[in-house]
C-alpha positions as CSV (number, residue, x, y, z in Angstrom):
1,M,18.3,-140.6,-43.2
2,S,15.7,-138.3,-44.7
3,G,16.0,-136.4,-48.0
4,K,16.8,-133.2,-46.2
5,E,19.6,-134.8,-44.2
6,K,21.1,-136.4,-47.3
7,K,21.0,-133.0,-49.2
8,A,22.5,-131.2,-46.2
9,A,25.3,-133.9,-46.0
10,L,26.0,-133.5,-49.7
11,E,26.1,-129.7,-49.5
12,E,28.5,-130.0,-46.5
13,K,30.8,-132.4,-48.5
14,L,30.7,-130.1,-51.5
15,Q,31.7,-127.1,-49.4
16,L,34.5,-129.1,-47.9
17,L,35.7,-130.1,-51.4
18,R,35.3,-126.5,-52.5
19,S,37.5,-125.3,-49.6
20,V,40.2,-128.0,-50.1
21,T,40.5,-127.2,-53.8
22,K,40.3,-123.4,-53.3
23,S,37.3,-123.3,-55.7
24,N,35.2,-120.2,-56.1
25,A,32.5,-122.2,-58.0
26,A,28.9,-122.0,-56.9
27,N,27.3,-125.0,-58.6
28,K,28.0,-128.6,-58.1
29,T,29.3,-129.3,-61.6
30,S,31.8,-126.5,-61.4
31,I,33.0,-127.6,-58.0
32,L,33.6,-131.1,-59.3
33,V,35.4,-129.7,-62.4
34,D,37.6,-127.6,-60.2
35,A,38.3,-130.6,-58.0
36,S,39.2,-132.7,-61.0
37,K,41.7,-130.0,-62.2
38,Y,43.1,-129.8,-58.7
39,I,43.6,-133.5,-58.5
40,K,45.4,-133.4,-61.9
41,E,47.7,-130.6,-60.7
42,L,48.5,-132.7,-57.6
43,K,49.2,-135.8,-59.7
44,D,51.5,-133.7,-62.0
45,K,53.4,-132.4,-59.0
46,V,53.8,-136.0,-57.6
47,E,55.0,-137.2,-61.0
48,E,57.4,-134.2,-61.2
49,E,58.8,-134.9,-57.8
50,A,59.1,-138.7,-58.5
51,A,60.9,-137.9,-61.8
52,A,63.3,-135.5,-60.0
53,A,64.0,-138.1,-57.3
54,S,64.5,-140.7,-60.0
55,W,66.8,-138.5,-62.0
56,S,68.7,-137.5,-58.9
57,Q,69.3,-141.1,-58.0
58,A,70.3,-142.1,-61.6
59,N,72.7,-139.1,-61.6
60,T,74.2,-140.2,-58.3
61,D,74.6,-143.7,-59.7
62,S,76.4,-142.6,-62.8
63,S,79.1,-140.0,-62.0
64,S,80.2,-139.7,-65.7
65,A,76.8,-138.6,-67.0
66,F,78.2,-135.2,-67.8
67,G,81.6,-134.5,-69.1
68,S,84.6,-136.8,-69.0
69,G,84.9,-138.2,-65.5
70,S,83.4,-135.3,-63.6
71,A,79.9,-135.3,-62.4
72,M,77.6,-132.4,-63.3
73,P,74.5,-133.1,-61.3
74,A,71.4,-131.8,-63.1
75,T,67.8,-132.1,-62.5
76,V,65.2,-131.6,-65.3
77,T,61.5,-131.9,-64.6
78,V,58.8,-131.4,-67.1
79,S,55.0,-131.4,-66.5
80,S,52.1,-130.8,-68.8
81,V,50.0,-127.8,-68.1
82,E,46.8,-126.3,-69.6
83,L,47.7,-122.8,-71.0
84,D,44.2,-121.5,-72.0
85,S,41.8,-122.7,-69.5
86,N,39.0,-120.4,-70.5
87,S,38.9,-121.1,-74.2
88,C,36.9,-123.8,-75.9
89,S,39.9,-125.6,-77.3
90,S,42.4,-126.0,-74.5
91,R,46.0,-125.4,-75.4
92,R,48.6,-127.6,-73.7
93,G,52.1,-126.6,-72.8
94,F,54.9,-127.6,-70.4
95,R,56.3,-126.4,-67.1
96,I,60.1,-127.0,-67.4
97,N,62.5,-126.8,-64.4
98,V,66.2,-127.2,-64.9
99,S,68.8,-127.1,-62.1
100,T,72.5,-127.8,-62.2
101,E,75.2,-127.3,-59.6
102,R,77.3,-125.2,-61.9
103,S,76.6,-123.2,-65.0
104,R,78.7,-123.2,-68.1
105,P,79.0,-120.7,-70.9
106,G,76.3,-121.4,-73.5
107,L,74.2,-123.6,-71.2
108,L,71.1,-121.3,-71.4
109,V,71.4,-121.0,-75.1
110,S,71.7,-124.8,-75.5
111,V,68.5,-125.3,-73.4
112,L,66.6,-122.7,-75.4
113,E,67.7,-124.1,-78.7
114,A,66.6,-127.6,-77.6
115,L,63.1,-126.2,-76.8
116,E,63.1,-124.4,-80.1
117,D,64.0,-127.6,-82.0
118,L,61.0,-129.2,-80.4
119,G,58.8,-126.4,-81.7
120,L,58.2,-124.9,-78.3
121,D,58.0,-121.2,-77.6
122,V,59.1,-120.0,-74.2
123,L,56.1,-118.0,-72.9
124,D,57.6,-117.1,-69.5
125,A,60.9,-117.9,-67.9
126,D,63.0,-117.2,-64.8
127,V,66.7,-117.8,-65.1
128,S,69.5,-117.6,-62.6
129,C,73.1,-118.4,-63.8
130,A,76.6,-117.2,-63.8
131,D,79.9,-119.0,-64.6
132,D,80.8,-121.7,-62.1
133,T,77.6,-121.1,-59.9
134,A,74.3,-122.9,-59.9
135,F,72.1,-122.7,-63.0
136,R,68.4,-122.5,-62.5
137,F,65.8,-122.3,-65.3
138,Q,62.1,-122.3,-64.9
139,A,59.9,-121.8,-67.9
140,L,56.5,-122.2,-69.3
141,G,56.6,-123.4,-72.9
142,G,53.9,-123.8,-75.5
143,S,53.6,-125.0,-79.1
144,G,54.9,-122.5,-81.6
145,Q,54.3,-122.6,-85.3
146,Q,56.8,-125.5,-85.8
147,G,55.1,-127.4,-82.9
148,K,51.6,-126.9,-84.5
149,Q,52.9,-128.2,-87.8
150,Q,54.4,-131.2,-86.0
151,Q,51.1,-131.9,-84.3
152,H,49.2,-131.7,-87.6
153,Q,51.7,-134.2,-89.1
154,G,50.8,-136.7,-86.4
155,G,53.8,-136.2,-84.1
156,S,53.2,-134.6,-80.7
157,V,55.7,-133.5,-78.1
158,D,55.3,-135.0,-74.6
159,E,57.0,-134.5,-71.3
160,Q,59.6,-137.2,-71.8
161,M,60.6,-135.8,-75.2
162,V,61.1,-132.3,-73.7
163,Q,63.1,-133.8,-70.7
164,Q,65.3,-135.9,-73.0
165,A,66.0,-133.0,-75.3
166,V,67.0,-130.7,-72.5
167,L,69.2,-133.3,-70.9
168,Q,70.9,-133.9,-74.2
169,A,71.5,-130.2,-74.6
170,I,73.0,-130.0,-71.1
171,S,75.2,-133.0,-71.7
172,K,76.4,-131.6,-75.1
173,C,77.1,-128.2,-73.5
174,M,79.1,-129.9,-70.7
175,D,81.0,-132.2,-73.1
176,D,81.8,-129.2,-75.4
177,D,83.1,-127.2,-72.5
178,D,85.3,-130.1,-71.3
179,E,87.2,-130.3,-74.6
């Protein structure tokens, strides 16, 4: 294979990579960086789906997870996201998805307080809830002042911590409502 053929084959593969990752980059390095980000996003989605499936299975196996004797199926998935992709120091945050079959009074407040206790600010959210109907919460959260202080003191918040805090808030809200 001649040098021109190798170069043409490489260019063809870069164009294919560019189209698959929906990259608008023109140079090789940028195409590879975009591909790397795309792969990370796919990995996060796979982990999110696996966590949701795992949680759903665990929730099915344990019918008394929420409240006394009655199941309150809930799914909480959390994935790490880059908030400021164009700044020199990238800022990390979380995409948080919460879903329950029924809402309860105070459930949204409990979830928001759990995020606040972790030092996370809700940057964007979409919520759907009403008494005794499904509860859906999708949010983008980033470190607020408390979260920045926590990071400087050596502790950092990760996906599992956020998920556990939200699950505890849901469980506490359900338990309080059952009493």
